N, C-alpha and C positions, 0 to 999 in steps of 0.2 A: 504494500500500500504506500502511496506517495505521501510524504509529509506535507501538510499545509501549514504555513507560518503566517500569522497575522503581523501587521506592521509593528505592533507592540512587542512582537518577538516571542509569543507563547506558542509552542508546538501543539497542534491539535490533530485529531484524526486517528489516534491510536496506532501510529506506525511503529513497526518493529525493525530490529536489525540483528545481525550476528555479532557476538562478542565473546572474548575469552574471559571467563570469570571463575570465581571460586566462592564457596559458602563457608568454608572452614580454613583455618591456617594450616600450612604444611608445606611439603615439597612441591615440585612442579606437577606431580601427579594429581594434585587437588584441582588443577586448572582444567576446565572443559569448555568446549565451544557450545554456546547456547543462544537461544533467541530471547532478546530482552526488548523493552520499550526504548525507543529513541529518546535521547535527553531533551528536556525542555530548554527553550532559548530565552534568556532574559534580555532586557532592553539594551544592555551593553555587550551582549554576547554575539558570537559568530558560530553558526552551525557549519561544521566542516565534514565533507565526505572524505574520510580518512583513506588515503592511498598507501601510506606507509607509516609505521610507528617504531621508533627506536626503543630498544630494551635496555634498561639501566640496572645496575646493582640495587638501586633504591626500590625498583619494582619487585625484585626477587625478595628483598627484605620484607616488603609489605605483604607479599604472598605467604611468606613463612611466618610472619608475625614475630620475627626475631631480627635484631635485638628487640626486647620487649618494649623499649621506649617508643617504637613506631606505632604501637597500639594506642598510644594516647591520641593520635589523630585518625587512625584507621579503624578503631574499634577494639575494646578490651578483650572480649571473649570470641567474637567472630567479626569478619569484615563488615564494616558499615556500608561500604560501597564495593560491591563484588567485582566490578570491572576495573582492572588495573591499567597502568600505562600513563606516562606523562608527556612524552615527546610525540609530535605528530607532524605530518605534511600531507596536504590534500587540497581539495577544491571547495571553495565557499559555496554552500547551498542556499543559505538564507542568513539574514542579519537582523538584529534587534533594532527597535525604532530609534535608538540614540547612537547607533554605529555610523560613522562617517568615513572611515578609512577603507572599507572593503565593500564589495558588491558580489552577488552571485557570479561564479565563473572565475574569480581570482584564485590563483595558486598561492597558498600560504604555508608557513611552518612556524612552530613554536610549542607552547605548553598548553595542554588541555586542562579545562576546569573539570571535565568529566573524564573517565577512563578512556584511553586512546587505543587499547587493544580491541578495537571495535570498528564497524563499518562507518559509524558516525560519532563525532564527539563535539562537545561545545567548548569553546575557548573564549576568554575575555579578549576584547579588541586590543587591550594594552599588553597582551602576552603573545602577540603574533607579529610576523613580518612577511613581506612579499618574498616569494622564492626568486632568487636572482636568475637572470638569463644564463644558460649553460649549466645549471645545476639541476639534476634530476630530483624527483620527489623522494626517491630512496635515499639519495645523498643528503637532501635537506632534513629528512627525518632523523639522521644520525647526529645532527648538530646541536639541538637546543640545550639539553641539560649539560652534556659534557663540554660543549663549546663555551657556554656561559661561565662554567666554573673556571676553565682555563683563562678566558678573557678577563674576568673580574679579579682573579687571583694575581695575574701578571701585569695588569694595567692599573688596578685600583689598590689592591692590598699590598703589593710589593712592586711598585712601578719599575719595570725593567728598562735599563738604559744601555746604549751602545757600549761595548767593551766589558760589561759585567760578565762574571762567570755564574751561570745558572745551572742548577741541577734539578732534574725532574725524575722522581721515582714513579714507577708504574708507567714508564714512557711508551710502552706498547699498547696500553689500554685506551679506553674511550677518552678520558680526560687527557691522559698523557700525550696521545698523538696530536691533539690540538695544542697542548701547552708547548711541546717542542717546536712546532711551527710558529707559534706566536712569539716565543722567546727569540728564535732565530731571526724572524722578520724584524724584531726590535733591535737587532745588531749585537745580541749577546753571544758569548761563547757557551754553547749548550752541551751539557753532559746528560745523557739519558741512561737510567737504570732500568733494565728489563731482562727478560730471559734471552738465552743465546739465540733461540729461534726467531726472535723479533729484532735482532740487532741490525740486520741489513735494512729493514723497513725504517727503523728509527733513524738511521743515518740518512736514508733517502728523504726524510722529512726535515732534515736540517741540523741534526745533532752532529757536533764536531767530535764528540767522544761518546763511547758506549761502554757501560759497565754491566757485566753479567752478574746478576744478583746471586746466582747460585754458587759462584766461585770467588766473589770479591765483596767484602763489606765496605761500602763507601765511607762508613764512619770510622774505620780502623786505620786508614792511611794518613798521609800528611797533607793531602789536598784539601783546600778550603774553597768554599763558594760564597759569592755575594748574596745569592738568593737560592733558597731550596724550596721547591714546591713538593711536599711529601704527600703523594696520592695513595700511598700504601699504609702508612702509619702503623707499621708493625714493630717499631722500635721505640723505646722511651724517648721523650723529648730531650732529656739530658744527653743521650747518646747521639742523637741526630745533631745536636748543637755542636758536637765536637768537629763536625765537618763544615761548620758555618764560620765565615770570617768574623772576627771580633765585632765588626760593625755591620754584620750581615742581617738579612731578614729571612725568617723561616715562616712559611705558610703551611700549617698542618691542615690538610683537607678535612673539613668538618663533616663530610658526608660518607665516612667509612663505617663499616658495619661488623667489625671483628668481634667486639665485646658482646656477649649474649644479652646483657641487660641494658646497657646504656649506649651502645654503639661507640662513636668517638666523642661522646659528650664529656667524658672524664678528661680526655686529652685537651679538648677545647677549653674546659674550665681551668686546667692546670696552666695552659699557655697564657690564658687571659690574666690569671692571678699573678703569675711569675714575671711576665713581660716588663711591668714597670720597674722591677728591681734589677733588670739585666741590661747590660750594654747592648747586647744583641736584641733585635726586634722580633717578637713572636706575634704573628697576626693571623689567628684562626678566623674562619668566616664560613657562612653558608650562602650559597649562591641564590639569587632571586631572579626569576624571569621578568623581563621588561622589554617593551617594544624597541626602545632606543638601542639596547645592547644587541638584540636580535638583528636589528638593521645594520649595526656595525659588523656583525658576523656575516650578514648577507653581502656587504661590500667586500669583505675579505675573500669570500667565496667567488664573487664576480671577478675580482682582480687577480685571482689565482694565488693569493697569499697563503691561504689554507685550503686543504682538500680533505674531505672526510675519508676515513679509512673504514670500509665496510667489510667485516669478516665474512658475513654471509647474509643472505636474505631467505626468509622462510615464509610460507603462507600463514595466515591467521590460524588456520586449522592445526598448524604445527607449533602453536604457542608454547606447549609444554617443552618441546625440544629446544626452542630458543631460550626459554627461561633457564632450563637446566644447563645449557652451555655457558650462559653468562654467570649463573650462580657458582659454577665450578671454577670460575676465573680463567677460562681457557680462551676467551675472545681476544682477538687482535683488533683493536679499534672497537667498532660497534656491530651489534647484531640488529637487523631490521626485519619487522614483520610487514607483510604486504597483504592487502585485501583484494 
């Protein structure tokens, strides 16, 4: 059934869609393809026919319900909103009455207000950007969450300048692949920490040096870096600081999920509390989607400054496989679901 949308933006007509959802917390096996109602559209919302949706570690954490801190927003005992997914790229189907930036037929990418592992999703106007020429919808879907973290970390939290030495852990992952490119484009001397199998890719993205995390501990040597973006956060802050220049800046990624109860919240708190008493600057943060930064990423895509690294694309019906691959930490760059 086709969706009818009033100018006020409220979906009517009882239309349905396919979506990958779950009613209980658990592993990828709890996710199943189902038929659900299409989301309603508010006055500042955009209804998008999702063509591609990026899969992030945050999605896997919300499906698992672990770390338990994620349940504060997703539901304590069971998922409050069963359809998962944050990143999307697709075609505008309808807009709310107060939307001015988009019209039906526009290709957009960004963050969904409703789950994006679905044929349709609703997004706020201020969390979208136009897909730039030359970028496919699959590539665009790989950008939002990972690209925003990398951009906001290296432009805002630890502004990177030409000639600085920058180290990126998890350099072969979703955030890391964008961070290496952004740091290199800023004129920095970039070192990427990753597995040996991802070394050639990381070099091709602009890294001047690559460290194999399985054979070398970057905190144990004599090298020092001006900026460290720690996307892995598997070592204590005190140890990572050994590799930081005395006047350097460490950005612990606040979106990691290793700790069963609090994710990376403990490390964020420790960094925030200790930073005022240190010569080194510790700047944890959580990324926030916004139209201006997505437009900046669109410009970087259009100009060829960054390129998304897509590990694989899978159909929506194979959402379990995509989630399992990302949850296991095997992805090189991003995994994308297509409808």
